N, CA, C and O of each residue as an XYZ file, in Angstrom:
340
protein
N     -42.360     31.050    -53.948
C     -43.557     31.275    -54.751
C     -44.159     29.958    -55.230
O     -45.379     29.802    -55.269
N     -43.299     29.016    -55.592
C     -43.794     27.732    -56.061
C     -44.549     26.995    -54.969
O     -45.520     26.289    -55.243
N     -44.103     27.159    -53.737
C     -44.776     26.493    -52.627
C     -46.191     27.025    -52.470
O     -47.120     26.253    -52.234
N     -46.362     28.327    -52.599
C     -47.689     28.916    -52.508
C     -48.579     28.434    -53.648
O     -49.736     28.072    -53.434
N     -48.035     28.432    -54.852
C     -48.806     27.984    -56.014
C     -49.176     26.508    -55.880
O     -50.298     26.113    -56.199
N     -48.243     25.705    -55.413
C     -48.527     24.281    -55.222
C     -49.604     24.086    -54.158
O     -50.496     23.252    -54.312
N     -49.514     24.851    -53.092
C     -50.519     24.754    -52.023
C     -51.890     25.172    -52.528
O     -52.897     24.546    -52.198
N     -51.927     26.217    -53.318
C     -53.196     26.690    -53.875
C     -53.804     25.644    -54.798
O     -55.015     25.424    -54.774
N     -52.986     25.009    -55.597
C     -53.463     23.956    -56.506
C     -54.021     22.785    -55.708
O     -55.060     22.228    -56.065
N     -53.339     22.410    -54.635
C     -53.827     21.313    -53.799
C     -55.149     21.660    -53.126
O     -56.030     20.810    -53.000
N     -55.285     22.907    -52.697
C     -56.549     23.343    -52.086
C     -57.670     23.297    -53.121
O     -58.763     22.812    -52.825
N     -57.414     23.792    -54.321
C     -58.427     23.765    -55.379
C     -58.805     22.327    -55.739
O     -59.983     22.025    -55.932
N     -57.823     21.451    -55.829
C     -58.097     20.044    -56.136
C     -58.924     19.399    -55.029
O     -59.813     18.593    -55.305
N     -58.637     19.747    -53.796
C     -59.413     19.219    -52.665
C     -60.843     19.742    -52.682
O     -61.778     19.001    -52.377
N     -61.018     21.001    -53.033
C     -62.359     21.576    -53.127
C     -63.159     20.903    -54.236
O     -64.356     20.657    -54.081
N     -62.506     20.607    -55.342
C     -63.181     19.895    -56.432
C     -63.571     18.490    -56.004
O     -64.639     18.005    -56.378
N     -62.717     17.827    -55.218
C     -63.039     16.496    -54.706
C     -64.238     16.574    -53.767
O     -65.120     15.717    -53.820
N     -64.280     17.580    -52.920
C     -65.413     17.774    -52.013
C     -66.694     18.025    -52.808
O     -67.753     17.498    -52.464
N     -66.600     18.818    -53.855
C     -67.778     19.086    -54.689
C     -68.254     17.804    -55.374
O     -69.457     17.584    -55.515
N     -67.318     16.968    -55.796
C     -67.686     15.683    -56.395
C     -68.453     14.830    -55.393
O     -69.458     14.207    -55.735
N     -67.978     14.809    -54.169
C     -68.661     14.059    -53.120
C     -70.068     14.612    -52.887
O     -71.016     13.852    -52.694
N     -70.192     15.920    -52.907
C     -71.512     16.544    -52.748
C     -72.442     16.137    -53.891
O     -73.627     15.887    -53.667
N     -71.918     16.068    -55.100
C     -72.726     15.647    -56.250
C     -73.225     14.220    -56.088
O     -74.389     13.929    -56.364
N     -72.357     13.341    -55.646
C     -72.737     11.933    -55.468
C     -73.798     11.810    -54.377
O     -74.790     11.103    -54.552
N     -73.595     12.488    -53.265
C     -74.574     12.435    -52.178
C     -75.903     13.022    -52.630
O     -76.962     12.484    -52.308
N     -75.854     14.113    -53.369
C     -77.081     14.734    -53.884
C     -77.840     13.772    -54.800
O     -79.060     13.642    -54.707
N     -77.102     13.102    -55.684
C     -77.741     12.156    -56.602
C     -78.384     11.003    -55.830
O     -79.512     10.610    -56.126
N     -77.673     10.462    -54.845
C     -78.228      9.369    -54.048
C     -79.448      9.824    -53.250
O     -80.455      9.119    -53.191
N     -79.355     10.987    -52.647
C     -80.490     11.490    -51.867
C     -81.698     11.792    -52.745
O     -82.837     11.671    -52.295
N     -81.463     12.181    -53.983
C     -82.587     12.472    -54.867
C     -83.402     11.216    -55.163
O     -84.582     11.306    -55.504
N     -82.776     10.044    -55.034
C     -83.502      8.779    -55.212
C     -84.214      8.371    -53.930
O     -85.254      7.713    -53.974
N     -83.653      8.764    -52.782
C     -84.176      8.317    -51.490
C     -85.212      9.278    -50.912
O     -86.288      8.862    -50.484
N     -84.877     10.559    -50.907
C     -85.739     11.561    -50.267
C     -86.771     12.054    -51.271
O     -86.429     12.626    -52.306
N     -88.009     11.829    -50.957
C     -89.086     12.301    -51.822
C     -89.555     13.693    -51.417
O     -90.161     14.416    -52.209
N     -89.263     14.058    -50.162
C     -89.621     15.385    -49.672
C     -88.443     16.311    -49.933
O     -87.422     16.226    -49.251
N     -88.573     17.173    -50.893
C     -87.496     18.079    -51.263
C     -87.237     19.177    -50.264
O     -86.429     20.068    -50.527
N     -87.904     19.141    -49.118
C     -87.746     20.200    -48.124
C     -86.801     19.808    -46.999
O     -86.632     20.571    -46.049
N     -86.181     18.634    -47.085
C     -85.227     18.212    -46.073
C     -84.035     19.177    -46.101
O     -83.524     19.484    -47.178
N     -83.584     19.661    -44.933
C     -82.516     20.673    -44.902
C     -81.218     20.244    -45.595
O     -80.584     21.051    -46.275
N     -80.826     18.992    -45.427
C     -79.591     18.521    -46.063
C     -79.755     18.531    -47.578
O     -78.864     18.970    -48.304
N     -80.894     18.046    -48.045
C     -81.153     18.009    -49.481
C     -81.184     19.421    -50.060
O     -80.626     19.674    -51.127
N     -81.834     20.327    -49.355
C     -81.923     21.721    -49.848
C     -80.553     22.382    -49.902
O     -80.258     23.133    -50.832
N     -79.711     22.105    -48.902
C     -78.361     22.660    -48.908
C     -77.581     22.140    -50.117
O     -76.984     22.915    -50.865
N     -77.595     20.820    -50.295
C     -76.881     20.240    -51.422
C     -77.425     20.748    -52.750
O     -76.671     21.021    -53.683
N     -78.744     20.868    -52.817
C     -79.372     21.365    -54.040
C     -78.901     22.779    -54.351
O     -78.627     23.103    -55.507
N     -78.807     23.622    -53.328
C     -78.359     25.002    -53.554
C     -76.902     25.064    -54.003
O     -76.494     26.016    -54.669
N     -76.125     24.058    -53.643
C     -74.723     24.044    -54.019
C     -74.482     23.455    -55.411
O     -73.639     23.958    -56.154
N     -75.207     22.402    -55.768
C     -74.889     21.689    -57.011
C     -75.761     22.071    -58.206
O     -75.324     21.932    -59.348
N     -76.959     22.540    -57.972
C     -77.843     22.862    -59.100
C     -77.303     23.959    -60.014
O     -77.527     23.887    -61.222
N     -76.599     24.976    -59.496
C     -76.022     25.957    -60.438
C     -75.039     25.345    -61.434
O     -74.828     25.901    -62.512
N     -74.444     24.222    -61.091
C     -73.543     23.527    -62.013
C     -74.325     22.577    -62.912
O     -74.041     22.466    -64.105
N     -75.315     21.892    -62.335
C     -76.049     20.881    -63.095
C     -77.034     21.479    -64.108
O     -77.234     20.907    -65.179
N     -77.640     22.606    -63.787
C     -78.662     23.184    -64.675
C     -78.131     23.472    -66.083
O     -78.796     23.105    -67.052
N     -76.972     24.107    -66.242
C     -76.466     24.328    -67.610
C     -76.132     23.032    -68.337
O     -76.294     22.940    -69.554
N     -75.668     22.033    -67.594
C     -75.352     20.743    -68.218
C     -76.627     20.095    -68.738
O     -76.634     19.501    -69.817
N     -77.710     20.211    -67.966
C     -78.992     19.621    -68.393
C     -79.524     20.265    -69.672
O     -80.236     19.622    -70.443
N     -79.182     21.526    -69.896
C     -79.626     22.187    -71.130
C     -78.946     21.583    -72.352
O     -79.521     21.541    -73.439
N     -77.711     21.115    -72.160
C     -76.948     20.527    -73.257
C     -77.210     19.029    -73.361
O     -77.322     18.491    -74.462
N     -77.307     18.349    -72.207
C     -77.516     16.897    -72.161
C     -78.849     16.592    -71.478
O     -78.895     16.435    -70.258
N     -79.909     16.509    -72.236
C     -81.203     16.188    -71.612
C     -81.208     14.753    -71.100
O     -80.352     13.958    -71.487
N     -82.161     14.412    -70.238
C     -82.237     13.030    -69.730
C     -82.325     12.009    -70.866
O     -83.001     12.228    -71.872
N     -81.634     10.907    -70.680
C     -81.632      9.830    -71.662
C     -82.394      8.656    -71.064
O     -81.975      8.092    -70.054
N     -83.500      8.291    -71.675
C     -84.310      7.189    -71.168
C     -84.851      7.439    -69.781
O     -85.062      6.500    -69.014
N     -85.076      8.695    -69.453
C     -85.589      9.042    -68.134
C     -84.507      9.201    -67.075
O     -84.812      9.528    -65.928
N     -83.254      8.976    -67.438
C     -82.158      9.102    -66.489
C     -81.413     10.412    -66.719
O     -81.022     10.736    -67.841
N     -81.227     11.157    -65.632
C     -80.503     12.419    -65.673
C     -79.010     12.110    -65.589
O     -78.522     11.633    -64.564
N     -78.299     12.384    -66.666
C     -76.870     12.083    -66.690
C     -76.009     13.320    -66.418
O     -74.790     13.277    -66.585
N     -76.638     14.413    -66.001
C     -75.888     15.634    -65.736
C     -74.881     15.446    -64.609
O     -73.799     16.033    -64.646
N     -75.219     14.635    -63.606
C     -74.287     14.394    -62.500
C     -73.045     13.663    -63.011
O     -71.923     14.000    -62.632
N     -73.243     12.677    -63.856
C     -72.109     11.927    -64.416
C     -71.232     12.858    -65.252
O     -70.006     12.815    -65.154
N     -71.855     13.690    -66.066
C     -71.095     14.634    -66.893
C     -70.316     15.612    -66.021
O     -69.164     15.927    -66.318
N     -70.936     16.090    -64.950
C     -70.255     17.017    -64.039
C     -69.077     16.323    -63.356
O     -68.004     16.911    -63.224
N     -69.272     15.087    -62.925
C     -68.187     14.353    -62.268
C     -67.012     14.136    -63.222
O     -65.855     14.256    -62.820
N     -67.304     13.822    -64.468
C     -66.231     13.640    -65.456
C     -65.503     14.968    -65.676
O     -64.273     15.006    -65.706
N     -66.257     16.045    -65.830
C     -65.640     17.357    -66.023
C     -64.779     17.772    -64.853
O     -63.686     18.307    -65.043
N     -65.255     17.532    -63.649
C     -64.482     17.878    -62.452
C     -63.197     17.059    -62.399
O     -62.133     17.588    -62.075
N     -63.291     15.784    -62.713
C     -62.095     14.939    -62.677
C     -61.078     15.378    -63.734
O     -59.873     15.343    -63.485
N     -61.548     15.782    -64.887
C     -60.633     16.292    -65.927
C     -59.922     17.550    -65.417
O     -58.708     17.686    -65.574
N     -60.667     18.453    -64.816
C     -60.061     19.689    -64.264
C     -59.056     19.350    -63.175
O     -57.971     19.930    -63.130
N     -59.408     18.410    -62.293
C     -58.474     18.006    -61.227
C     -57.179     17.449    -61.803
O     -56.088     17.775    -61.334
N     -57.307     16.609    -62.822
C     -56.123     16.019    -63.425
C     -55.240     17.080    -64.073
O     -54.014     17.001    -64.003
N     -55.859     18.065    -64.698
C     -55.079     19.157    -65.305
C     -54.353     19.944    -64.216
O     -53.186     20.303    -64.372
N     -55.056     20.208    -63.113
C     -54.429     20.957    -62.015
C     -53.256     20.198    -61.384
O     -52.218     20.780    -61.071
N     -53.443     18.899    -61.208
C     -52.450     18.116    -60.474
C     -51.262     17.655    -61.345
O     -50.258     17.177    -60.818
N     -51.380     17.798    -62.659
C     -50.264     17.394    -63.536
C     -49.486     18.558    -64.044
O     -48.522     18.380    -64.788
């Protein structure tokens, strides 16, 4: 049973790492791609915006910079650390 639980935790931690990577790519592309209709951008947007939108309600942009991605990355890393310890 422990092996299954350990495997599940590793899969969840890997999925969180993948989501973090998606957040970083989305943030970088948002600076580069001005056309929001690019298929890659739209896919990433559909995946990460459900997480970022609630964060933006709590943490509005500071000085014109959207810090929701940073907050999400910190939250994901905290969850990963809890899972892996």
